[in-house]
C-alpha positions as CSV (number, residue, x, y, z in Angstrom):
1,Q,5.2,-8.2,11.1
2,V,4.3,-7.0,7.6
3,Q,6.4,-4.2,5.9
4,L,4.7,-1.9,3.4
5,V,6.5,0.5,1.0
6,E,4.6,3.0,-1.1
7,S,5.8,4.5,-4.5
8,G,4.4,6.4,-7.3
9,G,3.7,9.8,-5.7
10,G,4.6,13.1,-7.4
11,L,3.3,16.4,-8.9
12,V,0.6,16.2,-11.5
13,Q,-1.8,18.8,-13.0
14,P,-5.5,18.9,-12.4
15,G,-7.2,16.4,-14.5
16,G,-4.1,14.3,-14.7
17,S,-3.6,10.6,-13.5
18,L,-1.1,8.8,-11.1
19,R,-0.8,5.2,-10.2
20,L,0.4,4.5,-6.6
21,S,1.9,1.1,-5.7
22,C,2.3,-0.7,-2.3
23,A,4.6,-3.4,-2.0
24,A,4.2,-5.8,1.0
25,S,6.7,-8.1,2.5
26,G,7.0,-10.2,5.5
27,R,4.0,-12.1,7.1
28,T,1.8,-11.2,4.2
29,F,0.0,-14.6,4.2
30,S,-2.0,-13.3,7.4
31,S,-3.3,-10.3,5.7
32,T,-7.1,-9.9,5.1
33,A,-7.3,-6.6,3.5
34,M,-5.3,-3.7,2.5
35,G,-6.3,-0.1,2.2
36,W,-5.3,3.5,1.1
37,F,-5.8,6.5,3.4
38,R,-4.5,10.2,2.9
39,Q,-3.7,13.0,5.0
40,A,-3.7,16.6,3.9
41,P,-1.7,19.3,6.1
42,G,-3.6,20.0,9.1
43,K,-6.2,17.5,8.7
44,E,-7.0,13.9,9.8
45,R,-6.1,10.8,7.9
46,D,-9.0,9.9,5.8
47,F,-10.1,6.6,4.1
48,V,-9.6,6.4,0.4
49,A,-10.0,2.7,-0.6
50,S,-9.8,-0.7,0.5
51,I,-9.8,-4.4,-1.0
52,R,-10.4,-7.7,0.6
53,L,-7.6,-9.9,-0.3
54,N,-9.7,-13.2,-0.4
55,N,-12.3,-12.2,-2.9
56,G,-11.3,-8.7,-4.4
57,N,-14.3,-6.8,-3.1
58,T,-13.5,-3.1,-3.1
59,Y,-14.6,-0.2,-1.0
60,Y,-14.3,3.5,-1.8
61,A,-14.8,6.9,0.0
62,D,-17.5,9.0,-1.8
63,S,-15.1,11.7,-2.7
64,V,-13.1,9.3,-5.0
65,K,-15.8,7.0,-6.4
66,G,-15.7,6.8,-10.1
67,R,-12.2,8.4,-10.2
68,F,-10.0,6.1,-8.2
69,T,-9.5,2.2,-8.6
70,I,-7.9,0.0,-6.0
71,S,-6.6,-3.3,-7.3
72,R,-4.2,-6.1,-6.2
73,A,-1.5,-8.4,-7.7
74,N,-1.5,-11.2,-5.3
75,A,1.6,-12.9,-6.9
76,K,3.6,-9.7,-6.3
77,N,2.1,-9.0,-2.9
78,T,1.3,-5.5,-4.3
79,V,-1.6,-3.2,-4.2
80,Y,-2.4,-0.3,-6.6
81,L,-4.3,2.7,-6.5
82,Q,-5.0,4.3,-9.9
83,M,-6.1,7.8,-9.6
84,N,-7.7,9.7,-12.5
85,T,-9.2,12.9,-13.0
86,L,-7.2,14.4,-10.1
87,K,-8.2,17.4,-8.4
88,P,-6.3,20.0,-6.1
89,D,-8.3,18.7,-3.2
90,D,-6.6,15.2,-3.6
91,T,-3.3,16.6,-2.6
92,A,-2.1,14.7,0.5
93,V,0.3,12.1,1.8
94,Y,-1.1,8.7,0.8
95,Y,-0.7,5.8,3.1
96,C,-0.9,2.1,2.4
97,A,-2.1,-0.1,5.2
98,A,-2.7,-3.9,5.8
99,S,-5.0,-5.7,8.2
100,D,-4.9,-9.0,9.8
101,K,-8.4,-8.5,11.2
102,I,-11.3,-10.9,10.0
103,Y,-14.5,-9.1,9.4
104,A,-17.4,-10.6,7.9
105,I,-19.1,-7.5,6.3
106,R,-17.0,-4.5,7.4
107,S,-15.5,-2.3,4.5
108,Y,-12.1,-1.8,6.4
109,S,-12.5,2.0,6.1
110,Y,-11.4,2.8,9.8
111,L,-7.8,3.5,10.9
112,Y,-8.3,0.9,13.6
113,D,-9.1,-1.8,11.1
114,Y,-5.4,-1.9,10.1
115,D,-2.4,-3.4,11.9
116,Y,0.5,-2.1,9.6
117,W,1.2,1.1,7.8
118,G,3.7,2.4,5.2
119,Q,5.7,5.5,5.3
120,G,3.6,7.3,2.8
121,T,4.0,9.0,-0.6
122,Q,3.3,12.5,-1.4
123,V,0.8,13.4,-4.1
124,T,0.4,17.2,-5.2
125,V,-2.1,18.3,-7.7
126,S,-1.5,21.6,-8.9
127,S,-1.1,23.5,-12.1
């Protein structure tokens, strides 16, 4: 089992920045990728970004490319999501996820790619 705990959410004005953190514990040695998803009220949970833990390759949803950056600190078993130039449409609960699945070329951008989920952290972008 892998336990994931997100932090760093909050209220920010449009154009501002936030950095989310996801701390992993437990059987982290079996994880192959980690990702961030978000869910706005009344909407489905959508892919935001992912990172392969073996080589650091990253993937992003079109809506956040150029504004968000996913990164990892392997020694700390932590993954970050730096969010810049935030927009009201970015308002959602953000979830961290970890995968034990081994894919050669997939981008880990689907819900079923992941085995473990955090509890989520609220991000609200509003003036």
